[in-house]
C-alpha positions in Angstrom: 19.3 -25.4 -12.2 16.7 -22.6 -12.3 16.5 -20.4 -15.4 16.4 -16.6 -14.9 15.7 -14.3 -17.8 16.8 -10.6 -17.2 15.0 -8.2 -19.5 16.7 -4.8 -18.9 17.9 -2.1 -21.4 20.7 -0.8 -19.1 23.9 -2.8 -19.5 25.2 -1.9 -16.0 22.0 -3.2 -14.3 22.1 -6.4 -16.3 25.8 -6.8 -15.3 24.9 -6.2 -11.6 22.1 -8.8 -11.7 24.3 -11.3 -13.6 27.1 -10.9 -11.1 24.7 -11.3 -8.2 23.0 -14.5 -9.6 26.0 -16.3 -11.2 27.2 -17.5 -7.8 23.8 -19.0 -7.0 22.2 -22.0 -8.7 20.8 -20.2 -11.8 21.2 -20.3 -15.5 21.1 -16.6 -16.6 19.9 -15.3 -19.9 19.6 -11.6 -20.9 17.5 -9.5 -23.3 17.8 -5.7 -23.9 14.2 -5.0 -24.7 10.7 -6.4 -24.1 10.2 -7.6 -27.7 13.3 -9.8 -27.6 12.7 -10.8 -24.0 9.2 -12.2 -24.7 10.5 -14.2 -27.7 13.3 -15.6 -25.5 10.8 -16.4 -22.7 8.7 -18.4 -25.0 11.8 -20.3 -26.2 13.5 -20.7 -22.8 10.5 -21.1 -20.5 12.4 -19.5 -17.6 11.5 -20.1 -13.9 11.8 -16.4 -13.2 12.0 -13.2 -15.2 13.4 -9.9 -13.9 11.8 -7.3 -16.0 12.4 -3.6 -16.3 9.2 -1.6 -16.7 10.5 1.2 -19.0 12.3 -0.1 -22.0 12.7 0.8 -25.7 10.7 -1.1 -28.3 7.1 -2.0 -28.8 6.6 -3.8 -25.5 7.4 -2.3 -22.1 7.8 -4.4 -19.0 4.1 -4.3 -18.1 3.3 -5.6 -21.6 5.8 -8.4 -21.2 4.4 -9.3 -17.8 0.8 -9.4 -19.1 1.8 -11.5 -22.2 3.8 -13.9 -20.0 0.9 -14.4 -17.6 -1.6 -15.0 -20.5 0.6 -17.6 -22.2 -0.3 -21.1 -21.0 3.2 -22.3 -21.9 4.7 -19.8 -19.4 2.2 -20.5 -16.6 4.9 -21.5 -14.1 7.1 -18.4 -14.8 7.3 -15.8 -12.1 7.8 -12.2 -13.0 9.6 -9.6 -10.8 9.3 -6.1 -12.1 12.3 -3.8 -11.7 11.7 -0.1 -12.0 12.6 3.4 -10.9 8.8 4.1 -10.7 8.0 3.8 -7.1 4.6 5.4 -6.7 1.8 3.3 -5.3 0.0 3.6 -8.6 3.0 2.2 -10.4 3.2 -0.7 -8.0 -0.5 -1.3 -8.4 -0.1 -1.3 -12.2 2.7 -3.9 -11.9 0.6 -6.2 -9.7 -2.4 -5.7 -11.9 -0.3 -6.9 -14.9 0.4 -10.1 -13.0 3.8 -9.4 -11.4 4.8 -11.7 -8.6 6.9 -9.0 -7.0 8.0 -5.4 -7.6 11.4 -4.0 -6.8 12.2 -0.3 -6.9 15.5 0.9 -8.3 17.9 1.4 -6.8 17.5 -2.1 -5.3 20.1 -4.0 -3.4 21.5 -7.3 -4.6 20.4 -8.8 -1.3 16.8 -7.7 -2.1 17.0 -9.5 -5.4 18.2 -12.7 -3.8 15.6 -12.6 -1.0 12.9 -12.0 -3.6 14.0 -14.9 -5.7 14.2 -17.2 -2.7 10.8 -16.2 -1.5 9.3 -16.8 -4.9 11.0 -20.3 -5.1 9.6 -21.1 -1.6 6.1 -20.2 -2.8 6.3 -22.4 -5.9 
């Protein structure tokens, strides 16, 4: 079973993602900020992380993505950025941080599933 770590400060978005993924073949874990999420990622070594860009705490989503991609223990972890920031410069920043994909809020649950399937097929 694939492990997915959701790092998102809004409870309603975490709930939507959990409800979307729980009927698929995923073990789902959640963190409410980047600091906690990165610690959890290092412990869990998830297959995929769904990471909000703007979060409270010391680390935002871009920081988490960069740290994940630099960590040799997390080399196989894919990172999908989730954000309301949809400007091309925002997307470029996400990709420069190492994101494997970038979904703009509001996103559909179908978009999330398609993105995860595409990432799995590329692995």
